[in-house]
N, C-alpha and C positions, 0 to 999 in steps of 0.2 A: 730927344720929344719925350713926352709923357706915356706913360703905360695906357694902354687902351683900355677902358672903362668897361668894366660890364654891360653896364646900359646903353654903350656902344648898341646895342641890337636893335634898340627905338630907331637908331640911323641908317640901318643898313637895310639895303634894297638889292632884293636879287630878282634878274629874268626867269620865269619857269617854264615858259611857251614862247612860239614864234610862229606865224602862220603867214606868207608871202603871197600878197595880190596876185590871182590869175596873168595880170600882165606885168608882172615882175615890177611894178613902180611902187608899192608901199608894204609895209611889212606891221603887221599889229603884234603887239609886245604883250604878255602877261607878265605881270609885274607884282611879286610880294612885298607889303610894306608894312611894317607894325603901326598900329593904333594903338598909343599907350591908354587913353581914355576908356575906350571900348575892353584893352587887353587883348588884342588879339591880333593875329595877322589877316591881312586882307588882299585881294588878289583885284587889283585893277588893269584895267586894259589902255594902252595906248598905241597910237598910230602914227607911222611916221613915215617919212619918204625916203626910198631906200640908196635916193643919191646924196644923202644927207643936207639936202638943202636948209631945211629947218628943224627946229627941235619937234621932239614926241610932243604930239597935244593926247591928252587924258581923255579917252574917249565916256569910261565907265568910271560911276563912283558908286557903284553897288558894294555890298558888304563882301560879294565875293565871284568870281566869274573864272570861267575856264571853258575848254575845250571850244577854242574861236576857230572858226571856218568862215573863210569868204565863200558868198555864192557864187556859182560859177561866172558870172560876166564882171562880178567884181564892184558890183552897184551896193551890194550889202553886206554886213557883217553879221553872223548870228554866234552867240554863246552861251552858254547855260550860267545862269545867274539866280543868287538867293535876293529876292526882295519883295518885298509888298506887291502886291497884285496891282496890275497894269490899272491905271484911272479909269481908262473907256471900261475897265471890267467891273468897274465899283461904284458906276454913276448911271441915273438916267433908263431908260427902258429900251429892252432890244425890239427886233422888228416884229415882233409878236405882242407889242404892249407889256410883257412881262419886266418886272423891276431888275434891276442888276442885281448881279447874284449877291454881292455882299448884304443887299436887303431882304433877303430870304434865308430860309433856315437849312439851305444848303451849305451855307458857307462856315456856319457853327459846327454843323455835323462834319464836314470836311475836317474844321480844326481837330476836333475831337478824335480823329481816326486814323490820325499821323503815326507814321511808323515808331515802334517799341522804343523808348529811352530817347524820344526826340520832343522839343516843346512845340508850344503850337504857336509857333512862328512860321512863315513862308517855306516853302520847298523851293529846290532849284529846278527852273522851268528854263524853256528857249528862249531868249528876247533876240529880236533883228534892231538891229540900227539900217535906215536907209542912209547911206553916205551920200547919196544925188541929192537930197531934200534936205538933209540934218535933221535936228532935233533929237526928242528923246527917244530911247529903243522901245520897241512893239513886243509886249508879250505874245508868243505865238501858240504856247502850251497851257494847258491847265491840267496836267497829270496830278491827280488826290497824294499819288503818294512819290513826286516826282520826278524829274528826267533823269538819265545816268550821263546819257551821250546821244550824239546826233548826226546826221549828214545830210547834207542838200542833195535835191532832185537834180535832173541834169539841165531843166530849164530854170530852177530856181523858184518856181512856183509851190512846191512841195518839201518838206521835211522826213525823212525816217527818225525816229527817237525811241529810246528804249526806255521803259519804264515797270515798274512793278504792279501787277493786277491782281490783289487776291479777290479767292471765291469768297461768298458770303461767311463761310464756316471760319476760313482765316481771317476775315474780316472782324469776326469776333471776335478771334484771339489778339489780335492786334490793339484790339479796345481794352481785352482783359489786360494786356500787358502794361498797356498805356495808364492804366487804373493801378499799377504795382502788383497784378495779380501774379500769378505761379507762372515759373517757366517749365513748360511741358514740351518736351522733345524725343524722337525716336530716332534723329539722324544721327551718324556717325560722325562726320563732322558737324559737329553744333557749336563750335567756335570758329569766329577769324578776326583776327585783329582789324579794329577800326571797325566794325560792324557790330561787332557782340555776339550775342548769342543768336542761331539764326533760325530762321523758321522754313516753311514750305509755299511761301509766296515763290510763285514764277513771275521772272521777268520776261514781257515780250518786248517786240519791235511794231511801232503803230507807225501810221502813215498819216502825216498832218498836214491838210492845206493853208499854206502860210495867210492866205486871205484872210478865209470863213473859220480859219482854226477847227473846221470839222477833220475827224480821225476815224482810221479805219484797223483794226488791230489785225496783225498776221499772226493767225492762231499756230502754227507749225514753225512759226520762227519766234524761237523763243531760247530762254538760258538754260544752263544745267551743269553742274561739275564744279571740284571743288574753287577752281580757278574763277570763275565768275565772280565772285568778291572780292578780287584782287583786278581782274581786267575788264570787267565788263563786257557786254556782247561786241562794241567796236563796231558798229553797223557803217558799211562804206558803199555806197550808191553808184552804180554804173554811169560812167559820163554819158551816155548814150540812150540806156533802153531803162526798163523797169524792173531791174534783178539790183537785191542788196547783197551783198557779202557780209557775214557776221560769225564769230566765233561762239563756240557753246560745246557742252558735250552731251548727247544726245542718246548713251548708251545707256545700260545697265548699269546699277552700284555707282552712281557720278561720286557719290562721298569716297570710295574708295578708290580713286584713281587721280592720277595727274594728266591724263590724256584731255587737251580741249582741240576741238576740229574746227575747220574752216568749211562754213555752208554758205550755198547761195539761195535767195529766197525771191522766188517770181511773183511781184507784187499784184499782177493780174489774176494769177491762177491760184493765189494762195501757196504754190506749191513748194517745197524745200528741197533742195537738194545738195548731198555731203560732199565735200570735193576730198577731205583727206580721211584718214580710215584709221586712226587711234595710234599713229606712229610718232604722232608728234604732241607738246603743248604750242600749240599756234596761235598765234597771235599778230596783230596791225595788218590784218587786210588791205590792200590798196591796189586799185586797177592802172592798168597804164593810160594815157591818154586819150589813145586811141579804143579803149575798152576790149584788145584782144588778149592782155594777160591780166591776170592776178599775183600780187606778190605778196609773200607773209612771212612774219618769223617763225622760225622752229627749234625748239628746246627738245631734247630728248626727254620724255615724260618720268622715266625710270632714273636718269642718270644726269643732275642739272651740273656735273662738272664736267659735262662734254661741253665744246663751244658752242652758241646758238648760231644757226643758219640762218637764211634767206631762201625761201623756195619761193619758183616762178612756175605757176600752171598755167597753159593753155586750154584747157578744159576739166573738167571734174576728171579727178582719177587718171590726170596726164601731168605731171609736174616734175620737176626737177630741180636739186639741191645744187644753186650758182656758187656757193660759197664752200663747197667739200673741200677742195685744197688749200683753205684759208688759216686751219687752226688757230683762228683766233674768235673771238665771242663777237657777235654783233650788240653794239652798245644800246639799249633800250632807249636813253636819251635822246637817241638819232634814231629815230625808225626809220626804214629803209624808205625812200622818197624817190619817185619817178622824174629823170629829167628830162627825158623824151621817151617814144614808145618802146625802145629796145635798151634802155639803160637806166639804173638806178644809182642812186649815191645813198652811202651809209657810213655811220661812224662805227669806230672797232677799236676796243682796247688791244694797244700794241706794244707789251713791253713796259708797262706802266705810263701810258699816252695814249689819248682819246683822238683819234684823227680820223681822216675822211678816206674812204675806199670807195672805188667805181666798180660796178659790178653790170655784167653784160649779162642780159637775161635767157641768152640761151648756155650760158656758163662761163666762169672765168672770173677775176677781179684784179684791177689796179689799185694799187696805194696812190695816191693823188695828193696835191698842194703840201709839196716838200718845201714850201717855202713857212710854212708851220713849224716854229721851233718844239724843241720838245722840253720846254719848260712851260709850254700856253696848252689847253685842252681847249677842244672844240665841244660843247654839249650838244644840248638842244638845237636843231636846226630845218629848215624849211629850204623849198625850191618851189619857184613859180615865174614865169614869161622871162627864163635865161637868167632869173636872179637866184643867187644863194645867201639866206641869212642866217646865222647862228649867232649861237652866245657863246662869247670868247672869255675864259677864264685864266687869270694869271697871276700867283701869289702878292706880288708886291702893285701890281698894275689895274687889281680889280676884274669885277666881271660885268661886262656889257654887251651890247647886240652889235653885230658887225654885217656887211651886205658887200657882196661882189658880183661880177659876171660870171655866170657858170664857167667860161672860159679862164677865169682867171684860176681854175684849179689845176691848172698844168702849168702855172709859172713856178721854173726852177729855184733850186733853192736861194742862188743869192741873186734871183730875179727883183723888180719891185714889186711892193707889198700891195696887190690889188683890192684889200677890204678897206672900205669905209666906216669909221667909226659912228654908228645913230646914237649911241647914249653915253651919257655920262651920269649913270645911279648914284654912285657914291663919292664922289670929287670930294665933297667934305671930311669923310673916315678917310681917303687917301691923304688928304694934304694934311691932317692933323696928326698922324701917326706913321711909325716908320714899318712899315709892314715889311713880312720877310723876303729874302732872297733864299734856295734853294740849290741844293749841292747834292747830285745822285752820286751814288758809290754801290759799288759791288763786292760782296762776302762771300765769303766760303764756310759752310756750314762745317759740321762735325762729320760729315760721310760724303764730304765733298762736292756737296751740290753747290752752286753758285746761284746767288738770292741777291736781288737788288733793292737797295734802302735809298731814299730821301729823306735827306736832313733839311729842315726849315731852320733857319737862324735870323737873327738881326743883321742889317746891311753891314754894320760893323765889324762883323765877326769873319775874320778870315782863317780859311780852313786849312792854307798854306803855312800858316804863322799863330796857329790858335791859342787861345787863353783856354782851357778850360770850361766848360760852362755847366750849371745845372741842367740834367736832359728828362724830358718825358717821352718814354716808349710811349708812341700812341696806336694801338692796334685797329685796323679796319675792322668793320662788319662783313657779314655775309656767310661763311667764308668765300663765297664765289664773289668776288669784288677785288678791286685793288687801287693802292693810293697812286696818287700824281700830283705834280705841283698844280696847285689852284688857288684861290682866292677864299679862304677861308675864314672869319670873325673869329671863331676859338682859336685857331692856330696863331693868328696875332697877339691874341689875349695872351698867351705865352710867352712867346717872341717878345713881344715889349719888354715885358719883364725879367729880360736876360734868359730865358730858357731856350735851349735847343729841344726842337721836337722832330722825332726821330719815327718815320714811317718804313716799315720791312715788308716789301710782297714776298710774304713767307709763301712756300708750297700749299696749296689750294688757293692761291688768288688765282682771278682769272689775267687774261690780256700775254699769257706765257706760253701759251699752248694747252692741249689737252692733256698733257702726260703730265705736265708740272703742276697742274690745277687736280687731276684724279687721284696724284697721290696721296690725297689727304681723304678720300673718300672712305669711311667706314671707320677711319682713324684719328679722329678730334683729340685734341690736345698730344700730338706725338709729333710728326717731323716739323710742325709751324713752330714747335716750340723751340726747339734747337735752331732753327732759323731766325728767331726772333731773339734770345740767346746770343746767338752769334752777330746779329746786327749792331747789338749793344756792347760787346767785346769789340769790335771793330773800333766805335767811336772812341771808346775810352782809351782803345792802345795807340790811337790817334791823337790822341792830349785835346780830342772835342769834348770829350763827356768828362764831367768831375765824378769819379766814381764812387765818392760820398753823397752826393747828391743825384741820385738815380732814383725816378717814376717809372710805376709803370701804370696805364690805363687803357679804356677801349668800350666802347658802345655793343651792345649784341654780342655779337660772336666776339669783339675785342674784350668784350667783360668775361666771356668764358674763358678765354686763354689766358687774362688777368689772373683770375684767380687760382688757374691751374699752374700759372709761372710760380706763383709765391708758395705753394705746395712743394716746388722744387728747388727754391733758392732762397736765399733771406738778404741778396745784394740790394734790393728796392728799398728805400728808405719809407716811400708806403706805396700803395696801390688804389686806383679807382675804377672800380666795376662796375658802369651802367647797363641797367636792363637786360641782364645775363641769364644764363642756364648753371647749375652748379649741380644738379640730381638729373640725369637724362632720364632713368627710370620712372619717376615720377611724374617729369615734364608731359611724356607720352601722353597720357591722358587730359591735361589741363592746358594743352595749349594748342595751334592751330596749324602743327606742320606734321602730322602722324604719319604721313605718306613719305616726307623726306626723311624723316629718320628711321622707317621699316624700310627704304631704298638702300640708306646707308649702313644698316647694322642689323636686319631683320626686327622681328617683334621682342620685346625684352623679357616675355616668359620662355622664349626658344635660345637668345644669345646674350643672358645677363650677363655675362663677361665683360663681352663690349661695351656696354652700356655703362659698366661702373668702370671700367678703363676710362672713359672719356670724362668721368664726372670729379670734380674737386672736392664734393662733400665728403665721399669716403676716404681723405687724404686730407681732412681738415686737421687732424693732429698735428701735420706736418708745416701748417701755416703759424708763423709769427709775426709777419708785415703786418703793419697796423692796416686796415682795409676802409675804405669808404665803400657801399653800396647803394646803388638808386635803383628804383623801380617805378614803373607806371600802376595806377591802382587797377586799368583797365587793360593791362598789355596783356594779351592772349598770344604774342609770339614766345614771349619770354616771359611767364606770369608772375608777378609780384611773390608769391608764396617761395620763388625759388630763391629771391636776395632774403626772405625772411629766415629760411631752414640755415642759410650758409650764415647770418648774421647771428642768428642765436646759438651757434655753434662757437660760432669764435667767440659771442660772451661767456658762454659756459667755460670757455680756456682760459677768460684773462688777457684776449687779445685785443688790443685796440681797434676799435671798430664802432662805425656808424651806419644806421639803415636811413635811407631817405625816400619816401614814397610821396609820388604827386597821384592825388587822387583824381579818378575821372581820366587819367592820360592813358593813351595805347603806347605804342613802341615808339615813342619818340618824346620830346619835350616842345608842346605845341604853341604855346602861349608866350609872348615877348616877357611877361613877370617873370613865367618858371624858367624860359633861359637864362635869363639875367641871374634868379635865385641859383641856377643849375652851376653857373659859371662862377659865380661867388663861394660858391660850396666847395667847389673843386677845389679855388685858391686858396682857401681858408685851410681844407683839410692837407695839402701840399703844404703850406706854411708853417703848420704845426708839425710837421716835421722834418721841414729843410734846415739842418745846421747852418746853411749859410743866409738864411733870414733870421730876425731879432725874433728869441724866443723860440725859435723852431730848433727842430732835433731830440725831439722829447724821447722817440725811440728807436735813435740811432746811432746807438752807442758800438755799436761793430757792425754798420749796412753797407760795409763793402765785403761782407765774408761770403762767401761764395757755397752755398749745401750742396751743388750739384754730387 
């Protein structure tokens, strides 16, 4: 079969969220799709019966949709969308005889008062589809600065939404910013990736009547804290009364802590009660069906290497950790979901494998669905009406949505597969190209610690009778993350070109327990570098990898490690470091992660040696390996100045190097054309230094030598 072209990005469709109807008969699916003409990825919503009786029906055709929620009776489907105002709000007269909003000055004034950096286009609002009557969606909210997230009230007649609400003074500042005026800040947390420069505007919860669109602000139910920019308020309405759970930090010095508490707002009284007391970064509050319990995710706010837990509250100040003896972190793509009044379903990372775990609300856990193979992952999922719907990912079989009865979770490993495939999102891409198979292997690092690796290779490659392949060591980000077999277009791009792609779940990776992960705390570019090199040694010794055609790369933390690797060894023909950090001291004031670094290393003026030890820029004179560096022009997780510093230093030393900066890009490569450019650029760099490709090997005269 042919090499997978970079422009296959246009054909790849990825499910990003699922929501099961209350009766379990339908699932709404959010799918990311490329729109080549607009050069953007669009989020569309599909609805499909969970019995697989028909193909998915495309519901939304808007430019973006997320936070999909069924009404309690299942007759309506709400979502946050970005699209032009509802026609009803733009034509005719209202009940008082006034002109529609777009015929008044208000609309123009609103357009001019959008958030800094945004254009004058529409803002995200809640739209509702009536699935019984049919027709287009109806716009329910009219928030000037848009809606972040929402939830339904128990009777389906009201919504709770989160939205920014500036004071007059803040509004004037926003208008100044929109007109390219100066940025002014006194905030410690002055930036956040994807948000840019932060202001002081408060986000509140609003209660909105679905029919009349009238709204009421809950003055004491507001946001706060560093994690508001990342997670939002995540409102969850109680299933039977007028209480809403949400997450925020309401203490002092919100920019100097990772604490994020659970609160409960009473809509009738406007009173807010705090559930947690500063011991967690709490996320994803969710009520049990009978409303007697409130579950939420809980992360240690000072030590992100500790596995994330699930807590269940019977009442404020009365909650327990129900995953205390699990020693595996809860995976956020599968936020805990209630199966019944006393049972939750969650997904965990379990030794490089995302799988289901059932939780007892009173404590205890049980790994379930042994029928799942360890070469397939379950990502986003939801439960409703006795049905589980989940996104299944497999390296050669694609990524699609499946459904099964809840009791299917108890099927034995040799029992019949209860899952029904509901989508076939990438059949064309799957049929045209030979996607990789995976092989797991365990290696021993120099200090005797066992580390798991995953090799992705073309189907014709035989690990038992190998022919050495050019090999790309691709290092995951995080570092608190893990690699696992899954469908990844970038991996297929390399394996169809004959490369073996090696992933190493080095110490610091999650899914192997606290001790394994925490060994990297405050010691970046230490034990994980040893583990990465041990993985490369293993595939060379087994005859899988050609020692003269080795490459190393990664994104974010993967770039951090790539740059440091090439200070330790010249065995790689070239390196590819994307959106990384190379000078730990200078990043402390320019990125959005100051609390993370402080918890790992202290502050740089008190512990400069630790910051220097984790930096590759201080050892740039040891780098001889050609290095490609990429960066996002607006990346505040790993600022572009980091790549610029290393690039200039390499150029000063006449080391082959190249810098690629994507203007206006955050900590990703977000548009289809740029995603294609990225793959083509990486491939051109590898080809330039690969002695096995025409014209390659320019700087690989002694590429196999090891400088350890």
